[in-house]
MDAnalysis code that builds the backbone (N, CA, C; Angstrom):
import MDAnalysis as mda
import numpy as np

u = mda.Universe.empty(564, n_residues=188, atom_resindex=np.repeat(np.arange(188), 3), trajectory=True)
u.add_TopologyAttr("name", ["N", "CA", "C"] * 188)
u.add_TopologyAttr("resid", np.arange(1, 189))
u.add_TopologyAttr("resname", ["MET", "THR", "ASP", "GLN", "PRO", "ALA", "PRO", "GLU", "GLU", "ALA", "LEU", "VAL", "ARG", "ARG", "VAL", "LEU", "ALA", "GLY", "ASP", "ARG", "ALA", "ALA", "PHE", "GLU", "ALA", "LEU", "VAL", "SER", "ARG", "TYR", "HIS", "ARG", "ILE", "VAL", "PHE", "ALA", "ILE", "ALA", "LEU", "ARG", "MET", "THR", "GLY", "ASN", "ARG", "ALA", "GLU", "ALA", "GLU", "ASP", "VAL", "SER", "GLN", "GLU", "VAL", "PHE", "LEU", "ARG", "VAL", "TYR", "ARG", "GLY", "LEU", "ARG", "GLN", "PHE", "ASP", "PRO", "ALA", "LEU", "PRO", "PHE", "LEU", "PRO", "TRP", "VAL", "ARG", "ARG", "ILE", "ALA", "GLY", "ASN", "ALA", "ALA", "LEU", "ASN", "HIS", "LEU", "ARG", "ARG", "ARG", "GLY", "LEU", "GLU", "ARG", "ARG", "HIS", "ALA", "ALA", "PRO", "GLU", "SER", "ASP", "ARG", "GLY", "GLU", "ILE", "PRO", "ASP", "PHE", "PRO", "ASP", "ALA", "ALA", "ALA", "ASP", "PRO", "GLU", "GLU", "ARG", "ALA", "ALA", "ARG", "ALA", "GLU", "GLU", "ALA", "GLY", "ARG", "LEU", "GLU", "ARG", "ALA", "LEU", "ALA", "LEU", "LEU", "PRO", "GLU", "ASN", "GLN", "ARG", "LEU", "ALA", "VAL", "THR", "LEU", "LYS", "TYR", "VAL", "GLU", "GLY", "LEU", "THR", "ALA", "GLU", "GLU", "ILE", "ALA", "ARG", "ALA", "MET", "GLY", "ALA", "PRO", "ARG", "ASN", "THR", "VAL", "LYS", "THR", "TRP", "LEU", "LEU", "ARG", "ALA", "ARG", "GLU", "ARG", "LEU", "ARG", "GLU", "GLU", "LEU", "LYS", "ASN", "GLU", "LEU"])
u.atoms.positions = np.array([
    [196.277, -73.176, -14.501],
    [194.851, -72.894, -14.598],
    [194.069, -73.677, -15.537],
    [192.428, -73.448, -15.533],
    [191.806, -73.974, -16.108],
    [190.980, -73.136, -16.847],
    [190.742, -73.005, -18.077],
    [189.193, -72.054, -18.787],
    [187.775, -72.628, -18.328],
    [187.390, -72.500, -17.223],
    [186.372, -73.168, -16.769],
    [185.333, -71.908, -16.764],
    [184.413, -71.620, -17.355],
    [183.638, -70.907, -17.001],
    [183.032, -69.944, -15.801],
    [182.935, -68.887, -15.577],
    [182.784, -67.992, -13.954],
    [181.608, -68.656, -14.106],
    [181.204, -68.630, -12.557],
    [179.895, -69.382, -12.276],
    [178.965, -68.114, -12.044],
    [177.923, -67.905, -12.100],
    [176.690, -66.662, -12.199],
    [177.205, -65.985, -11.658],
    [177.168, -66.097, -10.557],
    [177.198, -65.080, -9.290],
    [178.213, -64.375, -9.159],
    [179.298, -64.875, -9.650],
    [180.563, -64.010, -10.059],
    [180.379, -63.202, -11.661],
    [180.143, -63.948, -12.156],
    [179.162, -62.732, -13.431],
    [178.215, -61.772, -13.097],
    [177.244, -62.176, -12.458],
    [176.658, -60.600, -11.718],
    [177.106, -59.974, -10.988],
    [177.680, -60.493, -10.035],
    [178.803, -59.234, -9.185],
    [179.483, -58.109, -10.163],
    [180.341, -58.850, -11.148],
    [181.214, -58.277, -12.489],
    [180.169, -57.528, -13.137],
    [178.973, -57.805, -13.025],
    [178.230, -57.007, -14.404],
    [177.591, -55.785, -13.337],
    [177.507, -56.024, -11.856],
    [177.221, -55.297, -11.149],
    [177.862, -53.879, -11.117],
    [179.185, -54.424, -11.198],
    [180.341, -53.692, -11.013],
    [180.933, -52.867, -12.052],
    [180.256, -53.074, -13.080],
    [180.497, -52.553, -14.319],
    [181.038, -53.403, -15.583],
    [181.459, -54.255, -15.557],
    [182.113, -55.738, -15.968],
    [180.981, -55.878, -17.590],
    [181.387, -55.247, -18.472],
    [180.592, -55.509, -19.861],
    [180.880, -56.566, -20.503],
    [182.260, -56.947, -20.051],
    [182.085, -58.607, -20.882],
    [181.320, -59.460, -20.018],
    [181.257, -59.507, -18.597],
    [181.106, -60.279, -17.759],
    [179.622, -60.555, -18.394],
    [179.147, -58.856, -18.649],
    [177.173, -59.262, -19.457],
    [177.400, -59.956, -20.509],
    [178.519, -59.641, -21.471],
    [177.918, -60.282, -23.066],
    [178.332, -62.210, -22.668],
    [179.189, -62.678, -21.493],
    [179.019, -63.847, -21.284],
    [177.758, -64.221, -20.685],
    [177.446, -63.532, -20.108],
    [176.279, -64.130, -19.110],
    [175.516, -64.248, -20.855],
    [174.781, -63.299, -21.386],
    [174.426, -62.859, -22.814],
    [174.700, -64.234, -23.738],
    [175.507, -64.630, -23.653],
    [176.356, -65.325, -24.405],
    [175.786, -67.191, -23.837],
    [175.995, -67.063, -22.892],
    [175.692, -69.099, -22.111],
    [173.995, -69.007, -22.192],
    [173.205, -67.852, -22.107],
    [171.670, -68.054, -22.075],
    [170.982, -67.823, -23.541],
    [171.916, -66.998, -24.329],
    [170.584, -66.960, -25.473],
    [170.043, -67.552, -26.268],
    [170.608, -68.953, -26.396],
    [169.972, -70.317, -26.707],
    [168.753, -70.796, -26.511],
    [168.873, -70.491, -24.643],
    [167.906, -71.016, -23.574],
    [166.555, -69.850, -24.235],
    [166.732, -68.863, -23.852],
    [165.924, -67.613, -24.365],
    [165.761, -67.475, -25.500],
    [166.099, -67.603, -27.246],
    [165.722, -68.229, -28.101],
    [164.513, -68.383, -28.236],
    [165.343, -70.303, -27.887],
    [164.275, -71.409, -27.862],
    [163.063, -71.049, -27.388],
    [162.934, -70.624, -26.205],
    [161.812, -70.018, -25.477],
    [160.496, -68.976, -26.405],
    [161.569, -68.137, -26.737],
    [161.141, -66.719, -28.116],
    [160.139, -67.011, -28.698],
    [161.336, -68.148, -29.742],
    [160.787, -68.779, -31.036],
    [159.953, -69.669, -30.443],
    [159.501, -70.626, -29.804],
    [158.465, -71.557, -29.510],
    [157.490, -70.714, -29.503],
    [157.376, -69.686, -28.605],
    [156.203, -68.867, -28.155],
    [155.730, -68.374, -29.441],
    [156.458, -67.333, -30.548],
    [156.169, -66.587, -31.591],
    [155.746, -67.121, -32.776],
    [157.006, -68.401, -32.654],
    [157.031, -69.314, -34.778],
    [157.367, -68.703, -35.216],
    [158.116, -66.922, -34.973],
    [158.850, -66.337, -36.072],
    [160.259, -66.152, -35.260],
    [161.340, -66.458, -36.160],
    [162.947, -66.102, -35.905],
    [163.287, -64.249, -35.863],
    [162.452, -63.525, -36.488],
    [162.542, -61.731, -36.105],
    [162.133, -61.741, -34.766],
    [160.510, -61.956, -34.970],
    [160.101, -61.658, -33.844],
    [160.636, -62.585, -32.766],
    [161.563, -63.727, -32.268],
    [161.886, -64.081, -31.306],
    [163.245, -63.564, -30.805],
    [163.888, -63.647, -32.151],
    [165.339, -62.166, -31.910],
    [164.964, -61.024, -30.965],
    [163.727, -60.108, -31.503],
    [163.187, -59.149, -30.597],
    [162.950, -59.363, -29.443],
    [161.980, -60.199, -29.158],
    [162.020, -60.614, -27.473],
    [163.550, -61.610, -26.612],
    [164.089, -62.111, -27.517],
    [165.386, -62.366, -26.928],
    [166.353, -60.847, -26.538],
    [166.417, -60.071, -27.395],
    [166.929, -58.495, -26.972],
    [166.208, -57.853, -25.916],
    [165.165, -57.929, -26.083],
    [163.882, -57.377, -25.274],
    [164.647, -58.244, -23.256],
    [164.984, -59.601, -23.095],
    [164.428, -60.428, -22.443],
    [166.099, -59.823, -21.765],
    [167.604, -59.808, -22.834],
    [168.335, -59.282, -22.145],
    [168.746, -57.813, -21.134],
    [167.464, -57.014, -21.935],
    [167.638, -55.456, -21.770],
    [166.898, -56.128, -20.354],
    [165.926, -56.183, -20.109],
    [165.244, -56.582, -18.618],
    [166.108, -57.283, -17.693],
    [167.261, -58.284, -18.389],
    [167.603, -58.677, -16.967],
    [168.821, -57.804, -17.029],
    [169.668, -57.072, -17.643],
    [170.849, -56.006, -17.740],
    [169.483, -54.889, -16.524],
    [168.735, -54.523, -16.681],
    [168.394, -53.516, -16.100],
    [167.331, -54.284, -14.944],
    [167.541, -55.442, -14.616],
    [166.811, -56.009, -13.156],
    [167.784, -56.569, -12.366],
    [168.895, -56.721, -13.080],
    [170.389, -57.205, -12.057],
    [170.597, -56.482, -10.241],
    [170.061, -55.349, -10.290],
    [170.366, -55.047, -9.348],
    [169.394, -55.372, -8.164],
    [168.449, -55.818, -8.797],
    [166.948, -56.623, -7.823],
    [167.072, -57.958, -7.452],
    [168.009, -58.995, -8.503],
    [168.761, -60.159, -8.557],
    [169.870, -60.735, -7.229],
    [169.435, -61.506, -6.410],
    [170.311, -62.078, -5.629],
    [171.507, -63.113, -6.104],
    [172.495, -62.608, -6.554],
    [173.189, -63.385, -6.927],
    [173.498, -64.888, -6.277],
    [173.025, -65.162, -5.049],
    [173.572, -66.614, -4.342],
    [172.349, -67.029, -5.107],
    [170.911, -66.577, -5.730],
    [170.018, -67.604, -6.322],
    [170.265, -67.824, -7.618],
    [169.735, -69.119, -7.972],
    [170.057, -69.937, -9.269],
    [169.583, -68.750, -10.033],
    [170.365, -68.271, -11.439],
    [169.958, -67.677, -12.320],
    [169.092, -67.916, -13.367],
    [169.892, -68.705, -14.032],
    [169.103, -69.803, -15.039],
    [166.953, -69.665, -14.702],
    [166.623, -70.090, -13.492],
    [165.113, -69.847, -13.302],
    [164.745, -68.041, -13.696],
    [165.408, -67.412, -12.854],
    [165.171, -66.328, -13.217],
    [165.043, -65.348, -14.728],
    [165.887, -66.441, -15.406],
    [166.334, -65.600, -16.568],
    [165.180, -66.437, -17.297],
    [164.362, -67.542, -17.273],
    [163.369, -68.175, -17.885],
    [162.104, -67.380, -17.792],
    [161.564, -66.926, -16.154],
    [160.789, -66.317, -16.567],
    [160.707, -65.304, -16.915],
    [161.551, -64.159, -16.877],
    [161.934, -62.986, -17.973],
    [161.702, -62.997, -19.303],
    [162.234, -64.586, -19.998],
    [161.777, -64.915, -20.930],
    [160.436, -65.052, -21.557],
    [159.452, -66.100, -20.437],
    [158.267, -66.531, -20.702],
    [157.214, -65.291, -20.508],
    [157.760, -64.121, -19.773],
    [156.957, -63.507, -19.592],
    [156.739, -62.174, -20.879],
    [157.883, -62.405, -21.309],
    [158.478, -61.127, -22.274],
    [157.839, -61.494, -23.398],
    [157.807, -63.585, -23.697],
    [157.150, -63.769, -24.712],
    [155.899, -63.500, -25.181],
    [155.195, -63.788, -23.923],
    [153.825, -63.369, -23.370],
    [153.143, -61.850, -23.822],
    [154.420, -61.354, -23.043],
    [153.420, -59.891, -23.326],
    [153.769, -59.746, -24.902],
    [154.945, -60.244, -25.534],
    [154.793, -59.512, -27.329],
    [153.750, -60.029, -27.609],
    [153.425, -61.442, -27.269],
    [152.017, -61.895, -28.077],
    [150.745, -61.232, -27.672],
    [150.797, -60.522, -26.924],
    [149.868, -59.751, -25.775],
    [149.878, -57.959, -26.832],
    [150.842, -57.718, -26.837],
    [150.587, -56.588, -27.995],
    [150.671, -56.572, -29.244],
    [151.286, -58.015, -29.351],
    [150.644, -57.653, -31.509],
    [149.351, -58.649, -31.285],
    [148.880, -58.891, -30.722],
    [147.097, -59.117, -30.489],
    [147.330, -60.785, -31.092],
    [148.311, -61.671, -30.718],
    [148.406, -63.087, -31.781],
    [148.540, -63.709, -30.645],
    [147.037, -63.684, -29.478],
    [147.431, -65.199, -28.966],
    [146.930, -66.130, -29.413],
    [146.494, -66.694, -30.504],
    [146.409, -67.508, -31.336],
    [146.754, -67.162, -32.800],
    [147.788, -68.063, -33.257],
    [148.589, -67.747, -34.226],
    [147.800, -69.051, -35.595],
    [147.170, -68.883, -36.343],
    [147.035, -69.895, -37.153],
    [147.862, -70.075, -38.450],
    [148.451, -69.194, -38.639],
    [149.959, -69.728, -39.642],
    [151.095, -70.394, -39.206],
    [150.987, -71.046, -39.778],
    [152.324, -71.962, -39.635],
    [153.202, -71.619, -39.404],
    [153.980, -71.914, -38.397],
    [155.361, -71.021, -37.635],
    [156.540, -71.840, -39.022],
    [157.503, -70.814, -38.686],
    [158.760, -70.856, -39.693],
    [159.388, -72.351, -39.456],
    [160.099, -73.101, -40.712],
    [160.023, -74.299, -40.096],
    [162.057, -74.410, -40.310],
    [162.504, -72.694, -40.440],
    [163.777, -72.752, -40.497],
    [164.060, -72.505, -38.569],
    [164.605, -73.409, -38.214],
    [164.494, -73.307, -36.751],
    [166.263, -73.851, -36.131],
    [167.042, -73.374, -36.855],
    [168.472, -73.428, -36.707],
    [168.862, -74.052, -35.406],
    [168.859, -73.132, -34.276],
    [168.841, -73.659, -32.819],
    [168.484, -75.056, -32.208],
    [166.952, -75.179, -32.732],
    [166.132, -76.082, -32.243],
    [166.032, -76.983, -33.122],
    [167.171, -78.272, -32.888],
    [166.437, -79.082, -34.385],
    [165.913, -80.175, -33.606],
    [164.652, -80.234, -34.410],
    [163.659, -81.083, -33.633],
    [163.713, -82.642, -33.865],
    [164.420, -83.257, -34.754],
    [164.753, -84.818, -35.519],
    [166.374, -84.500, -35.890],
    [167.028, -84.920, -34.635],
    [168.678, -84.668, -34.464],
    [169.143, -85.909, -35.753],
    [168.550, -87.161, -35.605],
    [168.956, -88.261, -36.677],
    [169.374, -87.804, -38.087],
    [170.579, -87.539, -38.662],
    [170.614, -87.051, -39.918],
    [171.244, -88.387, -39.975],
    [171.337, -89.670, -40.128],
    [171.174, -90.854, -40.087],
    [170.145, -91.387, -40.822],
    [168.962, -90.831, -40.636],
    [168.042, -91.849, -41.279],
    [167.873, -91.625, -42.918],
    [167.107, -92.358, -43.407],
    [167.172, -92.448, -45.130],
    [166.213, -90.700, -45.102],
    [166.045, -90.405, -46.378],
    [165.549, -88.828, -46.725],
    [163.987, -89.339, -46.228],
    [163.466, -90.766, -46.886],
    [161.724, -91.048, -46.968],
    [161.490, -90.738, -45.185],
    [162.552, -91.378, -44.621],
    [162.436, -90.692, -42.676],
    [162.051, -89.713, -42.454],
    [163.490, -88.943, -43.199],
    [163.595, -87.057, -42.263],
    [162.094, -86.684, -43.165],
    [162.081, -86.751, -44.213],
    [160.553, -86.178, -44.312],
    [159.752, -86.099, -43.829],
    [159.295, -87.670, -43.299],
    [158.286, -87.576, -42.480],
    [158.447, -87.531, -40.922],
    [159.586, -87.141, -40.869],
    [159.511, -86.641, -39.693],
    [159.532, -85.247, -39.541],
    [159.662, -84.493, -40.681],
    [159.673, -83.056, -40.996],
    [157.773, -82.764, -40.710],
    [157.361, -83.681, -41.722],
    [156.428, -83.410, -41.803],
    [155.080, -83.473, -40.311],
    [156.088, -83.974, -39.904],
    [155.385, -84.652, -38.495],
    [155.562, -83.547, -37.202],
    [157.017, -83.132, -37.738],
    [157.556, -81.883, -36.802],
    [156.562, -80.840, -37.341],
    [155.961, -80.190, -37.913],
    [155.293, -79.854, -39.256],
    [154.002, -79.440, -38.414],
    [153.251, -80.863, -38.391],
    [151.982, -80.956, -37.741],
    [151.859, -80.745, -35.988],
    [153.055, -80.651, -35.216],
    [153.612, -80.553, -33.976],
    [152.945, -78.636, -33.532],
    [154.013, -78.327, -35.020],
    [154.184, -76.981, -34.260],
    [153.029, -76.467, -35.030],
    [152.206, -76.743, -35.542],
    [151.046, -75.980, -35.914],
    [149.441, -76.040, -35.216],
    [149.840, -77.735, -34.385],
    [148.872, -77.646, -33.053],
    [149.467, -76.981, -32.053],
    [150.909, -76.751, -31.620],
    [151.598, -75.947, -30.875],
    [150.863, -74.310, -30.966],
    [150.958, -73.777, -31.755],
    [150.695, -72.571, -32.509],
    [148.997, -72.368, -31.593],
    [148.548, -73.676, -32.040],
    [146.767, -72.758, -31.810],
    [146.120, -73.148, -29.933],
    [147.274, -73.082, -29.371],
    [147.183, -73.467, -27.867],
    [147.069, -72.232, -26.940],
    [146.642, -71.464, -26.138],
    [146.997, -70.184, -25.660],
    [148.065, -70.213, -25.000],
    [148.316, -68.903, -25.523],
    [149.707, -68.993, -24.761],
    [149.989, -69.032, -23.348],
    [149.525, -69.346, -21.999],
    [149.822, -69.855, -21.404],
    [150.212, -71.327, -20.907],
    [149.599, -72.075, -21.462],
    [149.563, -73.741, -21.952],
    [150.641, -73.813, -23.130],
    [150.896, -73.115, -24.288],
    [152.517, -73.221, -25.174],
    [153.288, -72.939, -24.139],
    [153.525, -71.831, -23.459],
    [154.511, -71.249, -22.529],
    [154.916, -73.009, -21.889],
    [153.917, -73.526, -21.439],
    [154.441, -74.150, -20.054],
    [154.316, -75.836, -21.077],
    [154.127, -76.399, -22.225],
    [154.896, -77.184, -22.966],
    [155.819, -77.015, -23.370],
    [156.521, -75.652, -23.812],
    [157.669, -75.700, -24.340],
    [158.844, -75.439, -22.910],
    [158.529, -74.647, -21.654],
    [158.812, -75.384, -20.629],
    [159.461, -76.749, -20.496],
    [157.828, -77.532, -20.311],
    [158.086, -78.857, -19.703],
    [159.041, -79.757, -21.085],
    [158.693, -79.605, -22.247],
    [159.117, -80.897, -23.268],
    [160.415, -80.257, -24.069],
    [160.692, -78.813, -24.361],
    [161.601, -78.872, -24.694],
    [162.880, -77.848, -23.604],
    [162.689, -77.405, -22.400],
    [163.330, -77.325, -22.020],
    [163.844, -78.194, -20.544],
    [162.988, -79.106, -20.733],
    [162.889, -80.370, -19.445],
    [162.728, -79.868, -18.010],
    [161.629, -79.225, -17.694],
    [161.783, -78.646, -16.810],
    [160.638, -79.412, -16.123],
    [161.020, -79.494, -14.512],
    [159.673, -80.347, -13.994],
    [158.021, -79.037, -13.495],
    [157.621, -79.533, -13.343],
    [156.018, -78.639, -13.066],
    [156.353, -77.990, -11.680],
    [157.460, -78.296, -10.973],
    [157.645, -77.110, -9.421],
    [158.507, -75.947, -10.437],
    [159.518, -76.559, -11.866],
    [160.168, -74.870, -12.119],
    [159.238, -74.532, -12.964],
    [158.412, -74.622, -13.467],
    [157.985, -74.663, -14.745],
    [156.911, -73.094, -13.524],
    [156.024, -73.780, -12.192],
    [155.375, -72.952, -11.423],
    [156.464, -71.904, -11.066],
    [157.578, -71.506, -10.911],
    [158.223, -70.666, -10.503],
    [158.403, -69.757, -11.504],
    [159.409, -70.148, -12.745],
    [159.109, -69.602, -13.752],
    [157.765, -68.835, -14.155],
    [157.037, -69.273, -14.409],
    [155.893, -68.462, -14.786],
    [155.069, -67.567, -13.577],
    [155.309, -68.258, -12.274],
    [155.369, -66.990, -11.070],
    [153.317, -68.167, -11.217],
    [153.430, -68.832, -11.012],
    [152.043, -70.191, -11.116],
    [152.222, -70.952, -10.037],
    [150.919, -71.352, -9.595],
    [150.817, -72.392, -8.453],
    [150.927, -73.906, -9.613],
    [151.784, -74.366, -8.419],
    [152.020, -75.953, -9.249],
    [150.700, -76.984, -10.022],
    [149.956, -76.674, -9.415],
    [148.542, -77.067, -9.481],
    [148.083, -77.003, -10.880],
    [148.183, -75.163, -11.233],
    [147.912, -75.043, -12.463],
    [148.454, -74.791, -13.532],
    [149.873, -75.161, -13.040],
    [150.352, -75.675, -14.131],
    [150.425, -76.815, -15.478],
    [149.864, -77.660, -13.765],
    [149.873, -79.625, -14.542],
    [148.917, -79.566, -14.869],
    [147.514, -78.186, -14.946],
    [146.518, -78.222, -15.548],
    [146.469, -77.767, -16.945],
    [147.109, -77.192, -16.995],
    [147.478, -76.374, -18.098],
    [148.608, -77.466, -19.498],
    [149.338, -78.147, -18.774],
    [149.957, -79.120, -19.173],
    [148.744, -79.999, -19.550],
    [148.041, -80.831, -18.743],
    [146.845, -82.156, -18.947],
    [145.568, -80.914, -20.224],
    [145.825, -79.851, -20.103],
    [144.862, -79.289, -21.110],
    [145.426, -79.373, -22.180],
    [146.763, -78.959, -22.451],
    [147.877, -78.465, -23.346],
    [147.576, -79.792, -24.518],
    [148.020, -81.336, -23.504],
    [148.570, -82.390, -24.419],
    [146.837, -82.860, -24.946],
    [146.269, -82.805, -24.002],
    [144.493, -82.822, -24.734],
    [144.318, -82.303, -26.289],
    [144.770, -81.142, -26.162],
    [144.291, -79.913, -27.581],
    [145.251, -80.611, -28.175],
    [146.382, -80.707, -28.330],
    [147.702, -81.344, -28.900],
    [146.803, -82.759, -29.556],
    [146.420, -83.749, -28.420],
    [145.959, -84.798, -29.201],
    [145.721, -84.481, -30.239],
    [144.123, -83.691, -30.064],
    [143.046, -84.088, -30.638],
    [143.233, -82.854, -31.617],
    [144.370, -81.694, -32.132],
    [144.633, -81.147, -33.367],
    [145.382, -82.412, -33.840],
    [146.071, -82.760, -33.390],
    [146.887, -83.971, -34.493],
    [146.160, -85.085, -34.621],
    [145.131, -85.745, -34.142],
    [144.231, -86.638, -34.477],
    [143.413, -85.753, -35.909],
    [142.923, -85.215, -35.565],
    [142.185, -84.213, -36.649],
    [142.889, -84.220, -37.705],
    [144.623, -83.999, -37.916],
    [144.857, -83.559, -38.686],
    [145.687, -84.304, -40.016],
    [145.351, -85.847, -39.430],
    [145.677, -86.850, -39.858],
    [144.640, -87.497, -41.199],
])
């Protein structure tokens, strides 16, 4: 018998039956994704960890309402996005003007370790400029951009994750790209 991961449906059913190890397996499987969304939204590792913990608490409490036959990841992404937005609203941080932390171990921006030091420094500087520009976006645009370009979701998937119409998501993405282009141009 192979050691294949249990399908999400089976894990959810086991959690609902009281199996703590099954919930730990779900957390382990989705922590990186949840943390990445939270970090991109908050720009702060400690806050991202707080949001991640809140997400998994919500997931645990909401499992009884979740249909195990449905895909689990979009549901978790939606909870993560909403939790990050709620966190920012509670903290009054709709627009963060401070630069996000540069230590993002789980989310490598430029994985090319073979590049020479000068090129790596230029890429790090470019990544910092992009992070500062992202931090200036309204929350809904920042989340849409994160889901699109970090998580690789389509506009339809983002719409489901954010509970918004697809055309609204497309508008958010268009406005975000325009704003990012303008911010990056101004920073040169």
